[in-house]
Backbone bond lengths (Angstrom), bond angles and torsions (degrees), N, CA, C in turn:
res aa  C-N    CA-C-N  psi(-1)  N-CA   C-N-CA  omega(-1)  CA-C   N-CA-C  phi
1 M - - - 1.450 - - 1.526 109.66 -
2 E 1.295 115.90 139.49 1.453 121.70 -178.26 1.524 110.75 -73.52
3 R 1.335 116.14 144.43 1.463 120.52 179.47 1.523 110.33 -70.62
4 P 1.347 117.38 151.16 1.467 120.59 177.07 1.532 111.00 -61.47
5 I 1.326 115.45 156.20 1.472 121.36 -177.35 1.526 111.80 -56.40
6 E 1.344 117.68 -38.90 1.464 120.58 -179.00 1.528 111.11 -60.16
7 E 1.330 116.10 -44.77 1.462 120.27 179.50 1.520 111.28 -64.84
8 R 1.325 116.72 -41.02 1.463 120.24 -179.35 1.521 111.33 -65.46
9 L 1.336 116.74 -41.37 1.461 119.60 179.74 1.523 110.98 -68.57
10 N 1.332 117.29 -41.75 1.462 120.45 178.01 1.520 110.95 -62.18
11 A 1.317 117.13 -43.14 1.461 120.75 178.39 1.525 110.57 -62.85
12 A 1.314 116.64 -38.32 1.468 120.50 179.88 1.522 111.04 -64.47
13 M 1.335 117.04 -36.27 1.462 119.84 179.76 1.523 111.41 -73.50
14 E 1.330 117.62 -32.75 1.459 121.39 -179.13 1.519 112.36 -79.01
15 E 1.308 117.32 -29.56 1.456 122.36 -176.27 1.524 109.66 -119.57
16 P 1.331 117.32 78.13 1.466 117.99 -178.11 1.535 111.04 -59.89
17 R 1.307 114.93 132.81 1.463 121.35 178.04 1.517 107.83 -162.51
18 D 1.297 115.93 172.00 1.457 120.41 176.05 1.522 109.02 -82.59
19 F 1.329 115.93 133.05 1.452 121.40 178.24 1.516 109.32 -100.49
20 S 1.317 115.53 144.91 1.458 119.62 175.07 1.526 108.40 -76.28
21 M 1.305 116.21 160.37 1.467 120.02 177.73 1.526 110.18 -60.53
22 R 1.313 117.26 -34.43 1.470 121.13 178.64 1.526 110.32 -63.03
23 E 1.341 116.67 -45.36 1.464 120.35 179.12 1.523 111.38 -63.41
24 I 1.320 116.58 -41.84 1.462 120.80 178.71 1.520 110.01 -62.59
25 S 1.325 116.50 -43.44 1.469 120.73 179.05 1.524 111.26 -62.48
26 E 1.332 117.00 -42.55 1.466 120.82 -179.78 1.525 111.42 -64.86
27 I 1.324 116.92 -45.15 1.464 120.65 179.57 1.522 110.01 -64.75
28 S 1.330 117.50 -41.43 1.467 121.09 178.40 1.521 110.98 -62.90
29 R 1.329 116.82 -43.67 1.465 120.92 178.81 1.527 110.66 -62.09
30 D 1.327 116.35 -45.38 1.465 120.41 179.52 1.525 111.30 -62.91
31 A 1.325 116.52 -39.42 1.463 120.15 179.02 1.527 110.77 -65.16
32 M 1.325 117.34 -41.35 1.471 120.38 178.26 1.523 110.96 -64.66
33 E 1.328 117.30 -38.80 1.465 120.39 177.16 1.524 110.66 -63.20
34 E 1.332 117.19 -39.79 1.465 121.05 178.70 1.526 110.67 -67.05
35 I 1.325 117.49 -40.69 1.468 121.05 176.92 1.521 109.96 -61.90
36 D 1.322 117.21 -44.59 1.471 120.56 178.11 1.523 111.29 -61.65
37 R 1.339 116.62 -39.29 1.464 120.36 178.58 1.529 110.69 -63.25
38 L 1.330 116.33 -44.49 1.464 120.47 179.74 1.524 111.51 -66.40
39 K 1.337 117.12 -39.36 1.468 119.97 175.95 1.520 110.67 -61.30
40 G 1.331 117.01 -39.41 1.457 121.44 177.59 1.518 111.86 -62.51
41 L 1.333 116.90 -41.14 1.465 120.38 177.52 1.524 111.06 -63.36
42 L 1.325 116.67 -43.22 1.466 119.66 178.40 1.523 110.55 -62.60
43 N 1.327 116.58 -46.93 1.468 120.54 178.86 1.524 111.26 -58.69
44 A 1.332 117.16 -39.80 1.464 121.52 -179.44 1.526 111.91 -63.44
45 H 1.325 116.29 -23.33 1.463 120.86 179.25 1.530 111.91 -102.41
46 G 1.322 116.42 16.80 1.458 120.69 175.36 1.512 115.15 77.84
47 I 1.314 117.03 20.19 1.464 121.33 179.75 1.519 107.92 -111.07
48 N 1.323 116.37 124.79 1.461 120.74 177.64 1.524 107.96 -88.55
49 P 1.335 118.30 105.91 1.460 120.31 -176.29 1.525 113.74 -68.32
50 M 1.323 117.09 -13.17 1.460 119.36 -179.51 1.528 112.31 -88.64
51 S 1.336 117.87 -13.16 1.462 117.86 -176.62 1.522 113.62 -132.76
52 E 1.320 118.60 -5.31 1.457 120.09 -179.37 1.519 109.79 -112.64
53 Y 1.318 114.97 145.57 1.459 121.11 178.70 1.523 108.28 -95.32
54 I 1.312 117.28 125.03 1.456 122.40 176.72 1.526 106.38 -115.44
55 C 1.344 116.41 119.61 1.462 118.19 -179.92 1.523 109.37 -73.59
56 K 1.328 116.61 167.72 1.461 119.24 -175.28 1.522 113.01 -65.78
57 C 1.342 118.21 -16.46 1.465 119.75 176.17 1.524 110.85 -81.09
58 G 1.341 117.80 -7.36 1.454 121.75 175.58 1.514 115.38 98.02
59 L 1.322 117.83 4.18 1.459 120.63 -179.29 1.516 111.10 -99.60
60 R 1.327 115.79 148.96 1.461 120.31 175.11 1.525 107.84 -71.73
61 R 1.284 115.87 138.00 1.462 121.59 -179.91 1.523 109.10 -139.66
62 S 1.325 115.49 165.26 1.460 119.67 169.18 1.520 106.67 -71.64
63 V 1.303 115.56 146.14 1.464 119.63 179.63 1.522 108.64 -67.28
64 P 1.344 117.95 127.25 1.454 120.52 178.19 1.528 111.36 -62.89
65 A 1.316 116.19 145.89 1.465 121.01 178.63 1.528 109.60 -58.79
66 G 1.319 115.40 138.71 1.454 120.94 177.46 1.521 114.85 82.74
67 T 1.324 117.52 3.13 1.464 120.50 178.98 1.525 109.57 -76.70
68 P 1.333 117.94 131.25 1.468 119.56 177.80 1.531 110.69 -60.51
69 P 1.320 117.88 149.85 1.469 121.40 -176.00 1.529 113.47 -80.01
70 F 1.318 117.97 46.10 1.468 120.71 176.56 1.505 110.03 -148.10
């Protein structure tokens, strides 16, 4: 069974090496799937992840001045 994306990314940071294009594509695909999963969870709880700012503590906040629109 393949390791979770978090473990693979952590291992990549601890063990610097050259990645093949295939490995980069797989990690990118897995990361996009995880982002989509998290967006789905936010949407399920009535939070629009494309227009609301969620601080790292998990609370909705006003967007801080000077924050890029993404």
